[in-house]
C-alpha positions as CSV (number, residue, x, y, z in Angstrom):
1,M,0.1,-0.1,0.2
2,T,3.1,2.4,0.8
3,Y,3.9,2.1,-2.8
4,A,1.0,2.7,-4.2
5,A,0.7,6.0,-2.0
6,I,4.2,7.4,-3.0
7,N,2.9,6.9,-6.7
8,I,-0.3,8.9,-6.0
9,L,1.6,11.5,-4.2
10,V,4.3,11.6,-6.8
11,L,1.3,11.8,-9.4
12,S,-0.5,14.4,-7.9
13,A,2.7,16.5,-7.6
14,F,3.3,16.1,-11.2
15,L,-0.9,17.3,-12.1
16,L,-0.3,20.2,-9.8
17,I,2.6,21.4,-11.6
18,L,1.1,20.8,-15.3
19,G,-2.6,21.8,-13.8
20,M,-1.0,25.3,-12.6
21,Y,1.1,25.7,-16.0
22,K,-1.7,24.7,-18.1
23,P,-5.0,24.0,-17.2
24,K,-6.1,23.1,-20.6
25,L,-3.8,20.3,-20.8
26,L,-5.8,18.2,-18.0
27,L,-9.2,19.9,-18.2
28,F,-9.3,19.6,-22.2
29,W,-13.2,18.7,-22.1
30,Q,-13.9,22.5,-20.7
31,D,-14.2,25.5,-22.7
32,K,-12.4,27.9,-19.7
33,P,-10.6,25.5,-17.4
34,S,-9.8,26.9,-13.9
35,R,-6.9,26.4,-11.7
36,L,-9.2,26.2,-9.2
37,T,-10.3,22.7,-10.4
38,I,-6.8,21.1,-10.7
39,I,-6.2,22.5,-6.8
40,V,-9.5,20.4,-5.6
41,V,-8.4,17.4,-7.7
42,V,-5.0,17.5,-6.3
43,T,-6.3,18.4,-2.6
44,V,-8.5,15.0,-3.0
45,L,-5.7,13.2,-4.7
46,V,-3.1,13.7,-1.6
47,M,-5.6,13.1,1.0
48,I,-6.0,9.5,-0.4
49,G,-2.4,9.0,-0.8
50,G,-1.5,10.3,2.8
51,T,-4.2,8.1,3.9
52,L,-3.0,4.9,2.0
53,F,0.3,5.8,3.5
54,G,-0.3,5.9,6.9
55,E,-2.7,2.6,6.9
56,G,0.3,1.0,4.8
57,T,2.6,1.9,7.6
58,R,0.2,0.4,10.1
59,Q,-0.4,-2.7,8.5
60,K,3.3,-3.1,8.1
61,Q,3.6,-2.5,11.8
62,I,0.8,-4.6,12.8
63,A,2.4,-7.6,10.7
64,E,5.9,-7.0,12.3
65,E,4.4,-7.4,15.8
66,A,2.8,-10.4,15.0
67,A,6.0,-12.2,13.4
68,A,7.9,-10.7,16.8
69,N,5.2,-12.2,19.1
70,K,5.2,-15.5,17.1
71,K,8.9,-16.0,17.3
72,A,9.0,-15.1,21.1
73,P,8.9,-18.1,23.7
74,Q,5.7,-18.5,25.5
75,V,6.2,-18.1,29.4
76,P,3.9,-21.1,30.9
77,V,1.6,-19.5,33.4
78,K,0.2,-21.2,36.6
79,P,-3.0,-22.3,37.0
80,E,-5.0,-20.5,39.6
81,S,-5.4,-24.1,41.7
82,D,-1.9,-24.0,42.6
83,L,-1.9,-20.4,44.2
84,P,-2.3,-20.7,47.9
85,L,-5.7,-19.5,49.0
86,P,-5.5,-16.2,51.8
87,L,-6.7,-17.2,55.1
88,T,-9.6,-15.5,56.2
89,Q,-11.3,-15.3,59.7
């Protein structure tokens, strides 16, 4: 997921530069394209890329923790019945 996020962020930077220079190249179907439309599209792409990057990093961290817990030796726990009972009067 992080690779896709990086690709989306690079694409959004390219689209921002190209759209600010000549918005007609990206919005060819409009008669009078505005730079505001480009900014809105790039903002949405940056939010998507940031969310994907954060989620990909979180999933990677979860997978590493699961692998570390799987490799760690399990310490046996004493059952409660072996513990001494407190004396009450």
